[in-house]
C-alpha positions as CSV (number, residue, x, y, z in Angstrom):
1,M,33.9,183.1,74.0
2,T,37.1,181.8,75.7
3,F,39.1,179.0,74.3
4,S,40.4,176.1,76.5
5,L,42.1,172.9,76.1
6,Y,39.3,171.5,78.3
7,A,35.6,171.6,78.0
8,K,33.9,173.3,81.0
9,D,31.1,171.5,82.9
10,G,29.4,171.8,86.2
11,S,32.4,170.5,88.1
12,G,34.9,172.6,86.2
13,P,38.0,171.2,84.6
14,P,40.6,169.3,86.6
15,R,43.4,171.5,88.4
16,A,47.2,171.1,88.9
17,D,48.5,171.7,92.3
18,R,52.3,172.8,92.5
19,Q,53.6,168.9,93.0
20,T,51.7,168.1,89.6
21,R,53.4,170.9,87.9
22,W,56.8,169.8,89.1
23,L,56.3,166.3,88.1
24,M,55.1,167.3,84.6
25,A,58.1,169.6,84.4
26,V,60.5,166.7,85.4
27,A,58.7,164.4,82.8
28,L,59.2,167.0,80.0
29,M,62.8,167.4,80.9
30,A,63.4,163.7,81.2
31,I,61.9,163.0,77.7
32,T,63.8,165.8,75.9
33,T,67.1,164.7,77.8
34,V,66.9,161.2,76.5
35,F,66.9,162.5,73.0
36,I,69.6,165.2,73.5
37,V,71.9,162.5,75.1
38,N,71.6,160.4,71.9
39,G,72.3,163.3,69.6
40,H,74.9,165.2,71.5
41,D,77.9,164.5,73.8
42,G,80.4,166.3,76.0
43,R,79.8,170.1,76.4
44,R,77.2,170.1,73.8
45,L,75.0,167.8,75.8
46,L,75.0,170.3,78.7
47,Q,74.5,173.3,76.5
48,M,71.4,171.7,74.9
49,C,69.9,170.9,78.3
50,A,70.4,174.5,79.3
51,L,68.7,175.7,76.3
52,V,65.7,173.8,76.8
53,L,65.4,174.3,80.6
54,P,63.7,177.9,80.3
55,V,60.6,176.5,78.4
56,V,60.4,173.5,80.9
57,A,60.6,175.5,84.0
58,W,57.9,177.7,82.7
59,Q,55.5,175.1,83.5
60,L,56.1,175.7,87.2
61,W,54.5,179.1,87.1
62,P,50.9,179.1,88.0
63,V,49.3,180.8,85.0
64,R,45.6,181.3,85.7
65,H,44.4,182.9,82.4
66,V,43.2,180.2,80.0
67,A,44.6,181.8,77.0
68,W,48.1,182.0,78.6
69,R,47.8,178.5,79.8
70,T,46.9,177.4,76.1
71,L,49.8,179.4,74.5
72,R,52.2,178.1,77.0
73,A,51.1,174.5,76.1
74,L,51.5,175.0,72.5
75,V,55.0,176.9,72.9
76,T,56.4,174.2,75.2
77,W,55.1,171.3,73.1
78,L,56.8,172.9,69.7
79,V,60.0,173.6,71.6
80,T,60.5,170.3,73.3
81,V,59.4,168.3,70.1
82,S,62.1,170.3,68.1
83,F,64.9,169.3,70.7
84,V,63.5,165.6,70.2
85,I,63.4,165.6,66.6
86,D,67.0,167.2,66.5
87,G,68.5,164.6,68.8
88,A,66.9,161.8,66.7
89,V,68.3,163.1,63.5
90,R,71.6,163.8,64.8
91,A,71.9,160.4,66.3
92,Y,70.7,158.8,63.1
93,I,73.4,160.8,61.0
94,S,76.3,160.2,63.6
95,N,75.3,156.4,64.1
96,T,75.0,155.7,60.3
97,Y,77.6,157.9,58.8
98,Q,79.8,159.2,61.8
99,A,79.0,162.6,60.8
100,A,77.5,165.8,61.9
101,P,74.5,167.3,60.1
102,D,76.4,170.5,59.3
103,G,79.5,168.7,58.2
104,S,80.6,169.0,54.4
105,M,79.7,165.5,53.8
106,V,76.1,165.7,54.8
107,L,75.6,169.3,53.5
108,G,76.9,168.3,50.0
109,A,74.8,165.0,50.0
110,I,71.5,166.9,51.0
111,A,72.4,169.6,48.6
112,N,72.6,167.0,45.9
113,T,69.4,165.3,46.8
114,S,65.8,165.7,45.2
115,R,62.8,165.1,46.9
116,S,62.3,161.9,45.0
117,E,65.7,160.6,46.1
118,S,64.8,161.4,49.5
119,A,61.8,159.3,49.4
120,E,63.8,156.5,47.6
121,Y,66.5,156.6,50.4
122,L,63.6,156.0,52.9
123,Q,62.3,153.1,50.9
124,M,65.8,151.7,50.9
125,Y,66.6,152.3,54.6
126,W,63.2,152.3,56.2
127,Q,64.3,149.5,58.5
128,Q,67.1,151.6,60.0
129,C,64.6,154.7,60.2
130,L,61.7,152.8,61.7
131,T,63.1,152.6,65.1
132,S,63.9,156.2,65.4
133,A,60.7,157.2,63.8
134,I,58.8,155.1,66.5
135,A,60.8,156.7,69.2
136,V,60.0,160.2,68.0
137,L,56.4,159.3,67.7
138,V,56.0,157.9,71.3
139,A,57.9,160.9,72.7
140,V,55.8,163.7,70.9
141,V,52.8,161.7,72.2
142,L,54.1,161.9,75.8
143,L,55.2,165.5,75.5
144,G,51.6,166.3,74.3
145,V,50.2,164.6,77.4
146,C,52.5,166.5,79.8
147,V,51.8,170.0,78.3
148,R,47.9,169.0,78.4
149,L,48.4,168.5,82.1
150,G,50.1,171.9,82.3
151,A,47.2,173.6,80.7
152,R,45.1,172.8,83.6
153,P,44.3,175.6,85.9
154,P,46.4,176.0,89.0
155,A,45.0,174.6,92.3
156,A,43.6,177.0,95.0
157,S,46.6,178.4,97.3
158,S,45.4,176.4,100.1
159,A,45.9,173.2,98.4
160,D,48.9,174.3,96.3
161,R,51.7,172.7,98.4
162,M,55.0,170.7,97.9
163,A,55.1,167.5,99.8
164,M,58.4,168.5,101.2
165,G,59.7,171.0,104.0
166,K,60.2,174.6,103.6
167,G,64.0,174.2,103.7
168,G,63.7,171.5,100.8
169,R,61.6,174.0,98.8
170,R,64.3,176.7,99.3
171,V,67.1,174.3,98.2
172,L,65.1,173.2,95.2
173,G,64.3,176.9,94.3
174,A,67.9,178.0,94.6
175,A,69.1,175.1,92.4
176,L,66.4,175.9,89.8
177,A,67.4,179.8,89.8
178,A,71.0,178.7,89.3
179,C,70.2,176.5,86.3
180,L,68.2,179.2,84.8
181,M,71.0,181.8,85.3
182,V,73.2,179.2,83.1
183,S,70.3,179.1,80.5
184,A,70.2,183.0,80.4
185,L,73.9,183.0,79.7
186,G,73.6,180.4,77.1
187,Y,70.9,182.4,75.2
188,I,73.1,185.4,75.2
189,S,76.0,183.4,73.8
190,K,75.9,183.1,70.0
191,P,77.9,179.7,70.0
192,W,75.3,178.2,72.4
193,R,72.2,179.9,70.9
194,R,72.9,178.7,67.4
195,L,72.6,175.1,68.7
196,H,68.9,175.5,69.5
197,P,67.0,173.4,66.9
198,M,64.7,176.4,66.1
199,V,67.9,178.4,65.2
200,F,70.2,175.6,64.0
201,W,68.0,174.0,61.4
202,P,66.8,177.1,59.6
203,A,70.5,178.2,59.4
204,W,71.3,174.5,58.1
205,S,68.7,174.9,55.5
206,E,70.1,178.0,54.2
207,S,73.5,176.3,54.1
208,V,72.3,173.5,52.0
209,A,70.6,176.2,49.6
210,G,74.0,178.1,49.6
211,V,75.8,175.0,48.5
212,R,73.3,174.1,45.8
213,A,73.4,177.7,44.6
214,S,77.2,177.7,44.2
215,W,76.9,174.7,42.0
216,H,74.5,176.4,39.7
217,H,76.9,179.4,39.4
218,Q,79.9,177.7,38.0
219,E,80.4,179.2,34.5
220,T,82.6,182.0,35.8
221,A,84.5,179.4,37.9
222,R,84.8,177.2,34.6
223,Q,86.3,180.1,32.6
224,Y,88.8,180.8,35.3
225,A,89.7,177.1,35.4
226,L,90.4,177.3,31.6
227,N,92.4,180.4,32.0
228,D,94.4,179.0,34.8
229,A,95.1,176.1,32.6
230,I,96.1,178.1,29.5
231,A,98.4,180.2,31.9
232,A,100.2,176.9,32.9
233,K,101.5,176.7,29.4
234,P,101.2,172.8,28.9
235,T,103.1,171.2,26.2
236,L,103.0,167.7,24.7
237,G,105.7,165.2,24.9
238,N,105.0,164.1,21.3
239,N,102.6,165.0,18.6
240,D,101.5,161.4,17.6
241,P,97.8,160.7,17.6
242,A,96.5,159.9,21.2
243,T,93.2,158.6,22.7
244,V,93.0,158.3,26.6
245,V,90.0,157.0,28.4
246,L,89.2,157.5,32.0
247,V,86.3,155.6,33.4
248,I,85.1,156.8,36.6
249,S,82.6,154.4,38.4
250,E,80.6,154.5,41.4
251,S,80.4,152.8,44.8
252,I,82.7,149.7,43.8
253,N,84.5,148.1,46.6
254,R,87.5,146.0,45.2
255,D,86.9,143.4,48.1
256,N,83.8,142.4,46.2
257,L,85.3,141.7,42.8
258,G,86.3,138.2,41.9
259,V,89.3,139.4,39.9
260,Y,90.6,140.9,43.3
261,G,90.2,137.5,44.8
262,Y,86.8,137.6,46.1
263,A,84.8,134.3,46.6
264,R,82.0,135.3,44.5
265,A,82.4,135.5,40.6
266,T,81.5,139.0,40.3
267,S,83.9,140.1,37.6
268,P,84.4,137.2,35.1
269,A,84.8,139.5,32.0
270,M,87.6,141.6,33.5
271,A,89.2,138.5,35.0
272,A,89.3,137.1,31.3
273,Q,90.7,140.6,30.0
274,K,93.3,140.3,32.7
275,Q,94.3,136.7,31.8
276,V,94.5,137.5,28.0
277,L,96.2,141.1,28.5
278,A,98.5,139.8,31.4
279,D,100.9,142.5,32.5
280,Q,99.6,145.0,29.8
281,L,96.7,145.4,32.0
282,L,97.7,146.9,35.5
283,K,95.4,145.8,38.3
284,M,96.4,148.2,41.2
285,R,96.0,146.0,44.1
286,N,96.2,148.7,46.7
287,A,94.0,151.3,45.4
288,W,92.2,153.8,47.8
289,S,89.8,156.8,47.6
290,V,90.2,159.5,50.2
291,E,86.6,160.3,50.4
292,A,83.6,158.3,51.2
293,T,81.3,160.3,49.0
294,T,81.0,161.1,45.3
295,I,81.2,164.9,45.2
296,P,84.5,165.4,47.4
297,S,85.9,162.4,45.6
298,L,85.4,163.8,42.3
299,Q,86.8,167.2,43.3
300,G,90.0,165.5,44.5
301,M,90.1,162.9,41.5
302,L,89.9,165.5,38.8
303,H,92.1,168.4,40.3
304,L,95.9,168.3,40.4
305,R,96.3,168.4,44.2
306,N,100.0,170.0,44.0
307,E,98.5,173.1,42.3
308,E,97.6,174.9,45.6
309,P,95.8,177.1,46.5
310,S,94.0,177.0,43.1
311,P,94.4,173.4,41.9
312,L,94.2,172.9,37.9
313,H,91.5,170.8,36.5
314,I,92.7,168.0,34.7
315,L,89.9,168.5,31.8
316,A,90.8,172.2,31.4
317,L,94.6,171.2,31.3
318,A,93.8,168.7,28.7
319,R,92.0,171.2,26.6
320,A,94.8,173.7,27.0
321,A,97.4,171.2,26.0
322,G,95.3,170.4,22.8
323,F,93.0,167.5,23.5
324,K,89.6,167.3,22.7
325,V,87.7,166.3,25.6
326,W,84.3,164.3,26.2
327,W,82.3,163.7,29.2
328,I,79.9,160.8,28.9
329,G,77.8,160.4,32.1
330,N,75.1,158.2,33.3
331,Q,74.5,160.1,36.3
332,D,71.8,163.0,36.2
333,D,73.5,165.0,38.8
334,V,73.6,168.8,38.9
335,A,76.7,169.1,40.9
336,I,78.9,166.9,38.8
337,E,77.6,168.6,35.6
338,N,78.3,172.1,36.8
339,L,81.5,171.3,38.4
340,H,83.1,168.8,35.9
341,A,81.1,167.8,32.9
342,K,80.7,171.3,31.3
343,L,84.5,171.9,31.1
344,A,84.5,169.3,28.3
345,D,84.1,170.2,24.7
346,E,81.3,167.6,24.1
347,V,78.9,166.6,27.0
348,E,76.7,163.6,26.6
349,L,74.5,162.9,29.7
350,V,72.6,159.8,28.9
351,N,70.6,159.7,32.1
352,R,67.9,162.3,32.9
353,T,66.4,160.4,35.8
354,P,67.7,162.0,39.1
355,G,68.0,160.0,42.3
356,R,68.5,156.6,43.5
357,A,65.4,155.3,41.7
358,S,67.3,155.9,38.3
359,A,67.4,152.6,36.4
360,S,69.3,153.9,33.5
361,P,71.7,151.1,32.6
362,D,75.6,151.6,32.2
363,T,75.1,150.1,28.8
364,A,73.7,153.5,27.7
365,V,77.2,154.9,27.6
366,L,78.5,152.5,25.1
367,A,77.1,154.2,21.9
368,P,78.3,157.6,22.6
369,M,81.6,156.0,23.6
370,R,81.8,154.4,20.3
371,A,81.1,157.8,18.5
372,A,83.9,159.6,20.5
373,M,86.2,156.9,19.6
374,A,85.3,157.4,16.0
375,D,85.9,161.2,16.2
376,P,88.8,162.2,13.7
377,S,90.4,164.4,16.3
378,P,94.1,163.7,16.7
379,R,94.2,163.9,20.6
380,K,91.1,162.9,22.7
381,L,90.4,162.6,26.3
382,I,87.2,160.7,26.9
383,V,85.7,160.7,30.6
384,V,83.0,158.1,31.0
385,H,81.0,158.3,34.3
386,L,79.0,155.4,35.4
387,I,76.3,154.9,37.9
388,G,78.1,151.6,38.9
389,A,76.7,150.0,42.0
390,H,75.1,153.3,43.4
391,P,72.3,152.2,45.8
392,H,69.5,151.0,45.0
393,Y,71.5,147.8,44.3
394,L,68.3,146.1,43.0
395,L,68.2,148.8,40.1
396,R,71.9,148.1,38.9
397,F,71.0,144.7,37.3
398,P,68.1,143.2,35.2
399,K,65.2,141.9,37.3
400,G,65.7,138.2,37.8
401,A,69.6,138.4,37.2
402,N,70.8,137.8,40.6
403,P,72.7,134.5,40.5
404,F,73.8,135.2,44.4
405,D,70.1,135.5,45.6
406,H,69.6,133.3,48.8
407,A,72.9,132.1,48.2
408,D,74.2,129.7,50.8
409,D,77.9,129.9,49.7
410,A,81.1,130.8,51.5
411,V,80.5,134.3,51.5
412,D,77.1,134.0,53.2
413,Q,78.5,131.6,55.7
414,A,81.2,133.9,56.6
415,M,78.8,136.7,57.0
416,R,76.6,134.6,59.3
417,E,79.6,133.6,61.4
418,Q,80.4,137.4,61.8
419,G,77.0,138.1,63.1
420,R,75.7,140.1,60.2
421,A,71.7,140.6,60.1
422,A,69.8,138.9,57.4
423,W,68.8,142.1,55.7
424,V,72.5,143.1,55.4
425,R,73.5,139.7,53.8
426,E,70.5,140.4,51.4
427,F,71.9,143.7,50.5
428,R,75.2,141.9,49.9
429,Q,73.6,139.6,47.4
430,D,72.1,142.4,45.5
431,Y,75.4,144.4,45.7
432,D,77.3,141.5,44.2
433,A,74.8,141.1,41.5
434,A,75.2,144.8,40.5
435,L,78.9,144.2,40.3
436,L,78.4,141.3,37.9
437,N,76.5,143.3,35.7
438,H,78.6,146.4,35.8
439,D,81.6,144.1,34.9
440,S,80.5,143.5,31.5
441,V,80.1,147.2,30.8
442,M,83.7,147.7,32.2
443,A,85.2,145.1,29.8
444,E,83.2,146.2,26.9
445,L,84.7,149.9,27.5
446,L,88.2,148.5,27.5
447,T,87.6,146.5,24.4
448,T,86.1,149.6,22.7
449,C,89.2,151.6,23.4
450,Q,91.4,148.9,22.2
451,K,89.9,148.6,18.7
452,G,90.7,150.5,15.6
453,A,93.8,152.3,16.6
454,K,95.5,154.3,13.9
455,P,99.0,153.7,13.0
456,K,101.4,155.1,15.6
457,E,98.3,156.1,17.7
458,Y,98.6,155.8,21.4
459,R,95.8,154.3,23.3
460,A,95.3,154.3,27.2
461,W,92.5,153.2,29.3
462,M,92.1,154.1,33.2
463,F,89.3,152.7,35.5
464,L,88.6,153.6,39.2
465,S,85.7,154.2,41.5
466,D,84.9,157.2,43.4
467,H,84.6,155.4,46.7
468,G,83.8,151.9,48.0
469,Q,80.8,150.5,49.9
470,E,80.3,149.0,53.3
471,V,78.1,146.1,52.8
472,G,78.5,144.1,56.0
473,H,82.1,144.1,55.8
474,V,82.7,145.1,59.5
475,M,79.2,146.1,60.6
476,N,75.6,145.9,60.0
477,H,75.3,148.7,57.4
478,A,75.0,148.7,53.6
479,G,75.6,151.8,51.8
480,H,78.4,154.6,52.1
481,S,80.5,154.6,55.0
482,Q,83.4,157.1,56.3
483,S,84.0,155.2,59.5
484,T,85.1,151.9,57.8
485,P,88.0,150.9,55.3
486,A,85.1,149.5,53.1
487,G,84.1,152.9,52.3
488,Y,87.5,153.8,50.8
489,R,88.6,150.7,49.3
490,I,88.2,150.8,45.4
491,P,89.6,149.0,42.4
492,A,91.8,150.6,39.7
493,F,93.0,149.2,36.4
494,I,95.5,151.0,33.7
495,W,96.0,149.6,30.3
496,Q,98.2,151.0,27.4
497,N,98.8,149.7,23.9
498,T,102.4,150.8,24.0
499,P,103.7,152.4,27.6
500,R,105.1,156.0,27.3
501,H,108.1,154.5,29.4
502,A,109.3,151.4,31.0
503,L,107.2,150.8,33.9
504,P,108.9,150.1,37.4
505,A,108.9,146.5,38.7
506,G,106.0,145.8,41.0
507,V,104.1,149.0,40.0
508,S,100.7,147.2,40.3
509,E,101.5,146.6,44.1
510,R,102.1,150.4,44.6
511,P,99.4,151.9,47.0
512,F,97.5,154.4,44.9
513,R,95.5,157.3,45.9
514,A,92.2,158.4,43.8
515,D,93.0,162.1,44.6
516,W,96.2,161.7,42.7
517,A,94.5,160.0,39.7
518,S,94.7,163.2,37.7
519,M,98.7,163.2,37.9
520,T,98.8,159.9,36.5
521,L,96.3,160.6,33.7
522,A,98.3,163.8,32.9
523,G,101.3,161.2,32.5
524,L,99.3,159.1,30.3
525,M,98.3,162.0,28.0
526,D,102.2,163.1,28.1
527,I,101.3,166.7,29.1
528,R,104.2,168.6,30.5
529,W,104.0,171.7,32.3
530,D,106.0,173.2,35.4
531,G,103.5,171.7,37.9
532,Y,103.9,168.1,36.8
533,Q,104.9,166.0,40.0
534,P,106.1,162.7,39.2
535,S,106.0,161.9,42.9
536,Q,102.3,161.6,42.4
537,D,102.1,159.8,39.1
538,V,102.0,156.0,40.1
539,L,103.3,154.8,36.8
540,N,106.5,157.1,37.3
541,A,109.7,155.7,38.7
542,G,110.0,159.0,40.9
543,Y,106.5,158.0,42.4
544,Q,106.4,158.6,46.4
545,W,103.7,157.4,48.3
546,Q,102.2,159.4,51.1
547,A,99.4,158.1,53.2
548,P,96.3,160.1,53.3
549,T,94.4,161.0,56.5
550,L,91.1,159.1,56.2
551,G,87.7,159.2,58.3
552,T,88.9,155.9,59.9
553,P,92.3,154.5,60.8
554,I,94.0,152.4,58.4
555,K,96.3,149.6,59.6
556,S,98.2,149.3,56.3
557,F,97.6,150.7,52.9
558,V,99.2,147.7,51.4
559,D,97.5,144.3,51.6
C-alpha cells in the first residue's frame, strides 16, 4: 500500500507542470517573506530569506515518487511555518517592548514566568495578540494549500514547459543558482545558521532554562555576598538604636499620583501625610528607574554600583554592619526570593500565588511589618516589597472599588484628544484605581514606621517603585515599556524623624536614580566603609548627578 496526499481514482490525481511549481514556489516565498520583513530588518532580513530559500526552491524539482513528494510537502510546510511564527513573535516583541527575543529583558521575563502567568498575560493582552494570531493562522493555511499543490505528481515531459523563451529560462535558472549559492554559504556560516527558527528557538529555550537555573543556585552566591560585605569592614556612625524601612513597590508611575500633581485623586492618603509632615517627608520630584522591568531594576537598586566588578549587596552590607534584616514580600517570585530576599535574617513571603493572576492584597504585609517593628533588636533594616500596580490592574483593588470607571473627566478627555484607544483608556481607569488602593498601604506603612520609637531611636522610611508603566501616556499601550519615559518615571519619598545631618537646600528637586538608592539607604543607616560614595547619596551635600542611559531618549531628567 502506498500513502499519497491524493486519493487515486480512475482519472488519476491532478498533475503539476513546471509553471505550476514555479508559481507555488513564488507563493511560498512571498508568504514567508512578509513575516520575515515584519520580524527582521537590515542585513538579517536578507539572511533569513537566504535560509528559507532552499526548501522553497526544492519545490521546483519534479519529484515523481509519491513518498518523497509527501515527505517534501511535510518538511516544506514545517520549515516555512517556523519562519512565519518566528517573524510574528519577533514583530510582536519588537512592537510591544522594543526588544529582541534573546535580549536580557525578554529572557529574564520569560525565565520568571510560569505557565499560568503566560495564560494570564494572554487574557490581559488578547486584543494585541489576536491580529498576529489571525495573520499566522491564515498564513499557515495558505502554506498548506501551496505544499499540497507541490505534492501533485509532475506533468509528463511533453507538457512540462514554462511559458517563456529558452533564454529567459536560462536567466531565471542562473539567478536561482546564484541565490542558492548564497544560501549554501549562509548554512555554512554559524552567525547565519543560528538565526534559523529551528536552530534559534531551541537554543533560546536553553538560554531561558539557564537563566532560571542560575536563580535556583544562589546559595553559594549569597555566601560570597556576605563574605564580601564582611571584608569591606563596615562600621556605624553611632550606636544609638535605629530602624530603617525600605518600601519597594511595583509598576508605579509618579505621573499618575495626585500627590505629584495628577488630575485624578489617586493618592489622597500620601497627600495628607505630606501636608502634615511638610518638609520632613521629602517627595523626590525627579525620580527615575534605569530599568523598565523588575528583575534588572532590583539588581541595580539593591547593589552598590560603585563596587565594581563585584558590587556589594545592601542587605549583606547591613548585616555585616550589625543590622538585623527583614524581607517582607507580597510577590511570589523565585528570582527575587533567591537573588535578594534570602540574604535577609528574616524572610516573610505573604503571597504564594505566582503570576499576574495573584490577587494577594498589599495589606497582607502590614501584620508582619508591625511584628518586625516590635522586634527588640537595636538596629533593624526592614525591606517591604509590594505587588503595587503590577498588571492585572483589575486585581489590585477590590471589586467595585473603581471611582474612575467610565469617567468622563479631564484625564479621559485629554486621552481622547491624544487619540488613545478606548481599551487603553479603560486600562488607565483600572490603573488609577489600583494606585488609589495602593496609596492607603503606603500611608499605613509610613505611619507604622513613625509609631513607638524608643528614646534616641532613629527612624527612617524610604519608598520607591522598581519602574513605571506606560498606560496611554504617549502611545496605545498598557504595561511595561522600555521605549517611552513612562516606563522609567517613578515616585520616591524619604522620611526621617531626626535627619542624620542638615539637608541641602532644594534636595527634593534633585534628580534621583533608583540604581543609586542603596547608597542613599546606606547613608540613612549611617554605615561607613571605604566604598561609600557621597556623590551617589541624594541626601548628601556632595551628591553629583550623572544622567543614566535609558532605553529611550530623555529630553530632561528635571521637570
